[in-house]
MARBA-866472 format. One line per 10 residues: number of its first residue (from 1); their letters; for each residue x, y, z of C-alpha. Coordinates in Angstrom, 2 decimals. Example, Ala and Ser with C-alpha at 12.3 -4.5 7.8 and 13.67 -1.06 7.14 Angstrom:
<recs>
1	AS	12.30,-4.50,7.80  13.67,-1.06,7.14
</recs>
This chain:
<recs>
1	YDRIGVLYGN	52.04,86.53,156.79  52.93,87.14,153.18  51.29,83.85,152.12  47.92,84.77,153.61  48.16,88.24,152.08  48.20,90.40,155.22  51.60,92.02,154.59  50.28,94.01,151.65  50.49,97.64,152.69  52.49,96.74,155.86
11	RRYFIMVWIA	55.58,95.48,154.09  57.29,98.86,154.22  56.72,99.07,158.00  58.20,95.60,158.41  61.34,96.63,156.50  61.62,99.94,158.35  61.39,98.27,161.77  64.08,95.73,160.97  66.37,98.37,159.47  65.93,100.43,162.66
21	AASLTLGFEL	66.71,97.38,164.84  69.77,96.49,162.76  71.01,100.10,162.78  70.58,100.36,166.53  72.43,97.09,167.07  75.26,98.11,164.74  75.51,101.52,166.39  75.87,100.00,169.83  78.34,97.43,168.49  80.56,100.14,167.03
31	FSKNVDEDHF	80.23,102.27,170.15  81.10,99.32,172.41  83.99,98.37,170.15  85.40,101.88,170.54  84.95,101.62,174.30  86.86,98.32,174.31  89.64,99.77,172.18  89.94,102.79,174.49  90.04,100.51,177.52  92.72,98.35,175.89
41	RALTRKAEER	94.82,101.40,174.99  94.48,102.76,178.52  95.68,99.45,179.98  98.56,99.38,177.49  99.63,102.89,178.48  99.36,101.90,182.11  101.58,98.87,181.48  104.21,101.03,179.80  104.07,103.58,182.62  104.31,100.94,185.35
51	IAERMDDYTR	107.38,99.35,183.74  109.07,102.74,183.43  108.16,103.61,187.03  109.54,100.31,188.31  112.82,100.85,186.45  112.96,104.38,187.90  112.64,102.81,191.36  115.63,100.59,190.60  117.78,103.43,189.26  116.88,105.68,192.22
61	ALSGGVALFR	118.08,102.96,194.56  121.39,102.87,192.70  121.57,106.68,192.81  121.40,106.47,196.59  124.46,104.21,196.60  126.27,106.52,194.16  125.52,109.48,196.44  126.96,107.57,199.40  130.26,107.02,197.59  130.43,110.62,196.37
71	ASETVTRDEW	129.80,111.94,199.89  132.46,109.71,201.49  136.20,109.33,201.06  135.78,105.60,201.60  132.79,103.33,202.15  133.51,100.32,204.33  131.79,96.97,204.13  129.86,97.67,207.32  128.77,101.06,206.06  127.52,99.49,202.84
81	RSFAEAFSIT	125.64,96.85,204.82  123.98,99.57,206.92  122.99,101.45,203.78  121.43,98.34,202.20  119.56,97.47,205.40  118.22,101.00,205.74  117.07,100.92,202.15  115.40,97.48,202.53  116.37,96.83,198.95  114.98,93.33,198.48
91	SALPGVYGIG	111.54,94.17,199.88  111.34,97.61,198.26  112.29,96.29,194.83  110.79,92.84,194.12  113.05,90.66,192.01  116.29,92.35,193.12  118.81,90.00,194.74  120.59,92.86,196.43  122.58,96.03,195.92  126.34,96.04,195.52
101	FIRSLSAPEI	129.44,97.89,194.50  131.84,96.89,191.70  135.40,98.23,191.85  137.27,99.10,188.64  140.92,97.99,188.98  144.00,97.52,186.88  145.83,94.21,186.98  148.64,95.40,189.36  146.04,96.52,191.93  144.37,93.12,192.27
111	EKFINANRMN	146.54,91.54,194.94  146.50,94.61,197.18  142.73,94.82,196.72  142.24,91.19,197.81  144.39,91.61,200.92  142.61,94.82,201.92  139.19,93.14,201.73  140.36,90.14,203.76  141.74,92.42,206.44  138.47,94.36,206.56
121	GASYFSVKSL	136.18,91.53,207.57  135.91,89.44,204.39  138.38,86.61,205.04  136.66,84.58,202.33  137.30,87.21,199.65  138.89,86.05,196.41  138.70,87.12,192.77  136.80,84.82,190.43  136.80,85.01,186.67  134.22,83.84,184.15
131	GEIQARDHFI	137.11,83.25,181.76  135.61,84.65,178.59  137.72,87.84,178.30  141.33,88.50,179.28  141.58,92.27,179.80  144.04,94.68,181.43  141.33,96.17,183.66  139.03,94.27,185.98  135.53,94.99,187.31  135.30,93.13,190.61
141	IQYLEPIDAN	132.26,92.84,192.88  133.48,94.14,196.25  130.20,94.53,198.19  126.83,92.88,197.67  124.13,92.92,200.32  122.40,90.97,201.71  125.51,88.81,201.90  123.79,85.50,202.73  121.96,85.35,199.39  124.86,86.70,197.35
151	RSAIGLDIGS	128.07,85.26,198.79  128.77,83.25,195.62  128.93,86.48,193.58  131.37,88.34,195.87  134.75,88.76,194.14  133.40,87.97,190.68  135.19,89.83,187.88  132.25,90.85,185.68  134.74,92.31,183.22  135.73,88.76,182.28
161	ESRRRAAAEL	132.38,88.16,180.52  131.36,90.08,177.40  127.72,90.97,178.18  128.45,92.14,181.71  131.53,94.10,180.58  129.67,95.74,177.67  126.91,97.08,179.93  129.39,98.32,182.56  131.44,100.13,179.93  128.28,101.63,178.37
171	SRDTGHPAMT	127.26,103.00,181.77  130.80,104.32,182.38  131.07,106.04,179.00  127.57,107.60,179.00  127.37,108.47,182.69  123.88,106.94,182.90  122.46,103.69,184.22  122.82,100.77,181.82  121.58,97.22,181.79  123.18,94.03,180.52
181	ESIFLIQDTK	121.68,91.76,177.94  119.81,88.81,179.41  122.13,86.64,181.54  121.92,83.96,184.20  122.80,85.29,187.64  125.53,83.49,189.55  123.44,83.44,192.72  120.19,82.31,191.09  119.96,78.53,191.52  116.84,78.40,189.28
191	TRPGFLLFSP	118.81,79.73,186.28  116.13,82.18,185.24  116.80,85.06,182.82  118.16,88.06,184.68  119.99,91.35,184.30  122.60,93.49,185.99  121.82,97.20,186.30  124.82,99.55,186.62  125.18,103.17,187.69  128.71,104.66,187.50
201	VYRGNETVHT	130.69,106.20,190.34  133.37,108.74,189.36  136.26,110.13,191.36  135.78,113.68,192.63  132.69,115.88,192.68  133.26,117.72,189.42  130.95,117.06,186.51  132.53,114.93,183.79  131.72,115.87,180.21  133.72,113.61,177.90
211	VDDRRRRIVG	134.14,109.90,177.49  137.88,110.17,178.15  137.24,112.00,181.42  134.76,109.37,182.50  137.16,106.54,181.74  140.01,108.23,183.65  137.88,109.05,186.69  135.81,105.86,186.99  135.93,104.33,190.46  133.35,101.62,189.93
221	WVYAPFVTGD	129.62,101.00,189.77  126.76,100.66,192.16  124.78,97.79,190.73  121.81,95.51,191.31  121.22,91.99,190.00  117.58,91.11,189.38  115.41,88.41,187.83  113.54,89.46,184.70  110.32,87.59,185.46  110.00,89.05,188.95
231	FFEHALESIQ	110.61,92.55,187.62  107.88,92.41,184.96  105.44,90.41,187.07  105.45,92.97,189.87  105.58,95.95,187.52  102.49,94.69,185.64  100.64,93.35,188.65  97.76,95.82,188.35  96.94,94.98,184.70  97.65,91.24,184.49
241	DELDVTVYEN	94.01,90.39,185.25  92.99,91.71,181.83  96.09,91.59,179.62  98.44,88.93,178.35  101.97,90.33,178.08  104.95,88.62,176.46  108.39,90.24,176.74  111.17,89.69,174.21  114.71,91.00,174.28  115.80,93.68,171.82
251	RTDKLLWTNR	113.27,92.88,169.07  114.41,89.27,168.88  112.56,86.04,169.45  114.31,85.50,172.79  111.47,85.14,175.28  112.15,86.72,178.66  108.77,86.50,180.38  105.08,85.97,179.72  101.88,85.66,181.75  99.92,84.22,178.80
261	TTAPKDIRLK	97.83,81.20,179.76  94.92,81.09,177.28  94.15,81.90,173.67  92.96,85.50,173.09  89.23,86.19,172.85  89.65,89.03,170.35  92.62,88.90,167.99  91.82,92.41,166.71  92.89,93.98,170.00  96.65,93.61,170.18
271	TTLNVTLAQR	99.70,95.83,170.12  103.48,95.75,170.25  105.47,98.14,172.43  109.17,98.87,172.03  110.42,99.93,175.45  113.86,101.28,176.38  114.97,100.55,179.94  118.42,101.68,181.07  119.68,101.84,177.48  118.38,98.35,176.71
281	QFQLHIRPNA	115.62,97.60,174.19  112.66,95.35,174.99  109.63,94.40,172.91  106.29,93.76,174.58  103.47,91.92,172.78  100.19,92.78,174.49  96.67,91.43,173.93  93.49,90.92,176.01  93.15,87.75,178.02  90.04,85.78,178.96
291	QFNYSRETTT	89.22,88.17,181.83  89.37,91.34,179.73  86.42,93.58,180.58  84.56,93.71,177.27  81.62,96.13,177.20  80.07,95.01,173.91  79.49,91.37,174.84  76.47,92.15,177.01  75.40,95.60,175.83  75.13,94.75,172.15
301	AWVSTISSVL	73.41,91.45,172.85  70.74,93.15,174.96  70.23,95.96,172.46  69.96,93.49,169.58  67.49,91.28,171.45  65.26,94.08,172.73  65.14,95.95,169.42  64.36,92.74,167.53  61.57,91.77,169.93  60.07,95.26,169.79
311	GLLAIGVLVN	60.22,95.10,166.00  58.38,91.78,165.96  55.75,93.12,168.35  55.22,96.21,166.19  54.77,94.07,163.06  52.45,91.74,164.97  50.23,94.64,165.97  50.04,95.93,162.39  49.28,92.48,160.98  46.59,91.80,163.60
321	LTISRRRIER	44.96,95.14,162.85  44.90,94.26,159.15  43.40,90.83,159.84  40.72,92.31,162.13  39.78,94.97,159.58  39.36,92.37,156.86  37.22,90.17,159.07  34.94,93.12,159.86  34.63,93.98,156.15  33.66,90.39,155.31
331	LVDLRTREAE	31.10,90.29,158.16  29.51,93.58,157.06  29.30,92.34,153.48  27.65,89.10,154.60  25.09,90.90,156.73  24.28,93.28,153.84  23.62,90.43,151.46  21.46,88.65,154.03  19.40,91.82,154.58  18.90,92.26,150.84
341	YHRVSSLEAS	17.86,88.64,150.53  15.27,88.99,153.32  13.97,92.21,151.77  13.41,90.53,148.42  11.83,87.48,150.06  9.45,89.66,152.03  8.44,91.55,148.88  7.72,88.35,147.02  5.75,86.96,149.93  3.68,90.14,150.05
351	RLASLGEMAG	2.89,89.90,146.37  1.99,86.22,146.57  -0.18,86.77,149.63  -2.53,88.95,147.55  -3.44,85.95,145.44  -4.90,84.23,148.47  -5.45,80.61,148.83  -5.50,80.13,145.07  -1.80,80.83,144.93  -1.04,78.54,147.92
361	GIAHEINNPL	-0.50,75.45,145.86  1.68,77.27,143.38  3.63,78.87,146.25  4.13,75.48,147.83  5.59,74.07,144.62  7.76,77.13,144.15  9.03,77.24,147.76  10.25,73.63,147.82  13.03,74.11,145.19  13.53,77.65,146.47
371	AIIVARTENL	14.35,76.28,149.96  16.96,74.01,148.43  18.46,76.96,146.53  18.51,79.06,149.73  20.19,76.24,151.65  22.77,75.79,148.94  23.36,79.55,148.83  23.81,79.79,152.60  26.07,76.77,152.52  28.15,78.41,149.81
381	LDRLNRGPIE	28.32,81.71,151.74  29.31,79.89,154.90  31.98,77.99,153.01  33.31,81.26,151.59  33.59,82.66,155.11  35.84,79.80,156.16  38.49,80.40,153.47  39.34,80.04,149.78  37.03,77.73,147.76  37.80,75.72,144.67
391	APEIADN	35.92,76.06,141.36  34.45,72.46,141.36  32.87,73.06,144.73  31.32,76.32,143.50  29.95,74.53,140.41  28.51,71.74,142.54  26.61,74.16,144.79
</recs>
């Protein structure tokens, strides 16, 4: 268009249309980007809320067991089994192997404790140590239901292993639920990362206020063993379709669980959450996955395409109007020159006609070269109408 000279006078419209199209596209891109960021943040908040809610479900289950012990002078094995069955612990809390009770005992109480359990329906009962710590007090798993899936853990002294003991003591001293560091559960044959969650049971119904009081009055812990992957997978079930989540332990590089399968589509959308669950720190790395519902992929593309096409159409209309106007101007000019030529020719013919036959011969001799000149002139005009003409061709005509 610029080469044939039709953009002169329309150039500013061309620039304005493309600036408008670019601005519209950029505006929708920024708007859609904000929509995507808001959607990502909403999903991230939902993930954090769902994890906290799932941990609350676990701690409420333990609170029910604590309430049972506080409301009873003793809780028998059968009573604990009835409680666990009524609670439907394994179906209500995915990933949990069961719910149990750990008794805090001194060394002289061990033998009497073993005999009492054998007499009360657990002939298989024996104390097992993990052998890492030799301590004066022992934290022994007395009940754990359902028994079929957890028999190997019954009688285990969790106080003989540092991570289990540390979490139990933290729960005892704070009076709140506490979780171990990542461990491998005795009853998990797949050796997946897992945790033990403890909630303390104190002697008497009075409120304990100090650490010393809690240590003196500790009876044991209601606890639940669970698999890390099952916990996070079910907690994040509603957002896994759009987010990749990777869970690390306590701001370290120890990977606990991830659902990541593909490379991220947008590396700008990512975040890291530090989450505290039962006095244990976790770090979650979150980013969109391949199924993330982006708004700008389609919206911006359509806006860009439509605005660009409309801009081209607008420029096309302006250029065609300019071309048509120039063609009309050239046609009018040609017709004017032809009319002037015929007027002059008619005048000359009128003058020559007055001479009569005497002038006929002269007119004949004049008209022959004149016809050639007229033909050449018309040829030159016609050639001009078809486009630019070079100087040699003009000189030749």
